[in-house]
N, CA and C of each residue as an Amber inpcrd file, in Angstrom:
protein
   207
   0.8450000  -1.1650000   0.0000000   0.0000000   0.0000000   0.0000000
   0.9030000   1.2440000   0.0000000   0.4860000   2.2710000  -0.6840000
   1.2530000   3.5110000  -0.7750000   0.5850000   4.5760000   0.0870000
   1.4000000   5.3560000   0.7920000   0.9020000   6.4360000   1.6430000
   1.8040000   7.6570000   1.4560000   1.3660000   8.7910000   2.0080000
   2.2110000   9.9790000   1.9710000   2.0790000  10.7430000   3.2740000
   3.0830000  11.5740000   3.5330000   3.0540000  12.4680000   4.6850000
   3.5630000  13.8240000   4.2240000   2.8520000  14.8780000   4.6390000
   3.2310000  16.2420000   4.2750000   4.0280000  16.9000000   5.3940000
   5.0060000  17.6820000   5.0030000   5.8110000  18.4830000   5.9190000
   5.7640000  19.9080000   5.4050000   5.1780000  20.8080000   6.1850000
   5.0280000  22.1850000   5.7290000   6.1730000  23.0380000   6.2440000
   6.5070000  24.0430000   5.4650000   7.5690000  24.9610000   5.8640000
   7.0020000  26.0050000   6.8120000   7.8340000  26.4570000   7.7120000
   7.4230000  27.5020000   8.6470000   7.3980000  28.8290000   7.9040000
   6.4980000  29.6940000   8.3010000   6.4430000  31.0150000   7.6770000
   7.6250000  31.8240000   8.1860000   8.1860000  32.6270000   7.3310000
   9.3230000  33.4380000   7.7330000  10.4490000  33.3130000   6.7360000
  11.6470000  33.4260000   7.2260000  12.7990000  33.5050000   6.3370000
  13.4700000  32.1650000   6.0880000  12.9920000  31.0920000   6.7150000
  13.6930000  29.8160000   6.5530000  13.3670000  29.1040000   5.2500000
  12.3970000  29.6020000   4.5020000  12.0370000  28.9660000   3.2410000
  11.6220000  27.5290000   3.4580000  12.2250000  26.6230000   2.7200000
  11.8970000  25.2040000   2.8100000  12.7320000  24.4790000   3.8580000
  13.6570000  25.1620000   4.5000000  14.5810000  24.5020000   5.4260000
  13.8670000  23.7160000   6.5210000  12.8430000  24.2900000   7.1370000
  12.1670000  23.6000000   8.2400000  11.4460000  22.3460000   7.7550000
  10.8850000  22.3780000   6.5570000  10.2110000  21.2020000   6.0060000
  11.2180000  20.1000000   5.6960000  12.3620000  20.4680000   5.1610000
  13.3980000  19.4890000   4.8370000  13.9490000  18.8500000   6.1080000
  14.2150000  19.6580000   7.1220000  14.7220000  19.1300000   8.3940000
  13.7070000  18.1940000   9.0260000  12.4300000  18.5860000   9.0460000
  11.3840000  17.7550000   9.6430000  11.2390000  16.4300000   8.8850000
  11.2650000  16.4740000   7.5640000  11.1480000  15.2530000   6.7640000
  12.3450000  14.3360000   7.0130000  13.5400000  14.8880000   7.0240000
  14.7350000  14.0800000   7.2740000  14.7110000  13.4560000   8.6620000
  14.3100000  14.2190000   9.6660000  14.2170000  13.6850000  11.0290000
  13.2300000  12.5150000  11.0810000  12.0790000  12.6740000  10.4530000
  11.0540000  11.6300000  10.4430000  11.5600000  10.3740000   9.7300000
  12.2400000  10.5580000   8.5990000  12.7670000   9.4170000   7.8580000
  13.8180000   8.6540000   8.6720000  14.6730000   9.3780000   9.3720000
  15.6920000   8.7320000  10.2030000  15.0400000   7.9910000  11.3630000
  14.0800000   8.6260000  12.0330000  13.4040000   8.0010000  13.1880000
  12.6440000   6.7370000  12.8060000  11.9700000   6.7700000  11.6600000
  11.1050000   5.6570000  11.2740000  11.8150000   4.6040000  10.4340000
  12.9260000   4.9720000   9.8170000  13.6210000   4.0450000   8.9330000
  12.9260000   3.8540000   7.5950000  11.9520000   4.6880000   7.3100000
  11.2120000   4.6110000   6.0460000  12.0970000   5.0890000   4.9070000
  12.0210000   4.3520000   3.7960000  12.7170000   4.7700000   2.5760000
  11.6840000   5.3510000   1.6250000  11.8120000   6.6190000   1.2920000
  10.7940000   7.2540000   0.4480000  10.8010000   6.7000000  -0.9780000
   9.6020000   6.6480000  -1.5510000   9.4600000   6.2940000  -2.9620000
   9.6330000   7.5260000  -3.8400000   9.1650000   8.6680000  -3.3190000
   9.2260000   9.9160000  -4.0750000   9.0460000  11.0810000  -3.1080000
   9.6070000  12.2310000  -3.4620000   9.4330000  13.4520000  -2.6760000
   9.0050000  14.5480000  -3.6420000   7.9280000  15.2520000  -3.2860000
   7.3990000  16.3280000  -4.1240000   7.4080000  17.6400000  -3.3560000
   7.5260000  18.7290000  -4.0910000   7.3710000  20.0570000  -3.5070000
   5.9030000  20.4320000  -3.5540000   5.3610000  20.8680000  -2.4310000
   3.9810000  21.3470000  -2.3730000   4.0300000  22.8420000  -2.6210000
   3.2630000  23.3010000  -3.5950000   3.2680000  24.7170000  -3.9470000
   1.8980000  25.3160000  -3.6840000   1.8980000  26.5420000  -3.2790000
   0.6480000  27.2700000  -3.0520000   0.5400000  28.3630000  -4.1040000
  -0.5870000  28.3830000  -4.7870000  -0.8250000  29.3880000  -5.8210000
  -1.8400000  30.3920000  -5.2980000  -1.7310000  31.6170000  -5.7840000
  -2.6690000  32.6530000  -5.3820000  -4.0640000  32.3710000  -5.9030000
  -5.0500000  33.0210000  -5.3040000  -6.4420000  32.8180000  -5.7020000
  -6.8270000  33.6300000  -6.9350000  -6.1980000  34.7520000  -7.1110000
  -6.5610000  35.6130000  -8.2340000  -6.0170000  35.0980000  -9.5480000
  -6.6710000  35.4610000 -10.6350000  -6.2440000  34.9880000 -11.9460000
  -4.9310000  35.6210000 -12.3730000  -4.5820000  36.7730000 -11.8170000
  -3.3430000  37.4420000 -12.1980000  -2.1870000  37.0870000 -11.2660000
  -2.4460000  36.2960000 -10.2390000  -1.4060000  35.9380000  -9.2790000
  -0.7920000  34.5980000  -9.6670000   0.3090000  34.6430000 -10.4100000
   0.9710000  33.4260000 -10.8630000   2.3140000  33.2310000 -10.1710000
   2.4610000  33.7480000  -8.9700000   3.7000000  33.5980000  -8.2230000
   3.5350000  32.5010000  -7.1820000   3.7970000  31.2560000  -7.5570000
   3.6340000  30.1780000  -6.5830000   4.7120000  30.2530000  -5.5160000
   4.3770000  29.8230000  -4.3440000   5.3370000  29.8000000  -3.2450000
   5.4720000  28.3630000  -2.7580000   6.7040000  27.9430000  -2.5040000
   6.9140000  26.6160000  -1.9500000   6.3210000  26.5800000  -0.5550000
   5.4890000  25.5730000  -0.3000000   4.7950000  25.4630000   0.9750000
   5.3140000  24.3190000   1.8200000   5.9130000  23.3150000   1.1900000
   6.4050000  22.1850000   1.9480000   6.7650000  21.0160000   1.0600000
   6.8750000  19.8400000   1.6900000   7.2350000  18.6160000   0.9920000
   6.1800000  17.5480000   1.2210000   5.9790000  16.7100000   0.2380000
   5.1440000  15.5200000   0.3730000   6.0540000  14.3190000   0.1280000
   6.1170000  13.4280000   1.1110000   6.9490000  12.2350000   1.0190000
   6.0370000  11.0310000   0.8000000   6.2210000  10.3550000  -0.3210000
   5.4740000   9.1370000  -0.6390000   6.3060000   7.9480000  -0.1900000
   5.6370000   6.9550000   0.4320000   6.3480000   5.7820000   0.9220000
   5.4310000   4.5670000   0.8910000   6.0200000   3.3980000   1.0120000
   5.2590000   2.1560000   0.9840000   4.9810000   1.6920000   2.4110000
   3.7540000   1.2300000   2.6420000   3.3340000   0.7250000   3.9420000
   3.1270000  -0.7750000   3.8340000   3.7380000  -1.5200000   4.7430000
   3.5610000  -2.9840000   4.7390000   2.1470000  -3.3050000   5.2180000
   1.5020000  -4.1950000   4.5190000   0.1400000  -4.6130000   4.8710000
   0.1610000  -6.1220000   5.0850000  -0.4830000  -6.5570000   6.1650000
  -0.5680000  -7.9990000   6.4370000  -1.4230000  -8.6580000   5.3630000
  -1.0200000  -9.8260000   4.8870000  -1.8150000 -10.5190000   3.8760000
  -3.1860000 -10.9240000   4.4120000  -4.1650000 -10.8630000   3.5320000
  -5.5300000 -11.2400000   3.9020000  -5.6550000 -12.7550000   3.7680000
  -6.1660000 -13.3770000   4.8150000  -6.2850000 -14.8570000   4.8100000
  -7.5620000 -15.3000000   4.1240000
């Protein structure tokens, strides 16, 4: 089974640093090997606002599932 976990960046001057640190800490603690990592972007609501901002990371990983008897 495939799952994901999001790590959002803190508002302020750290940019994506806090999301990267949090994701790395979680991966080390859990021993999970990611399948893929994506950047989560936030787009403005207005039609003229095309300046996306990096909001965080999404880590995709595989979850072991017990076989069904």
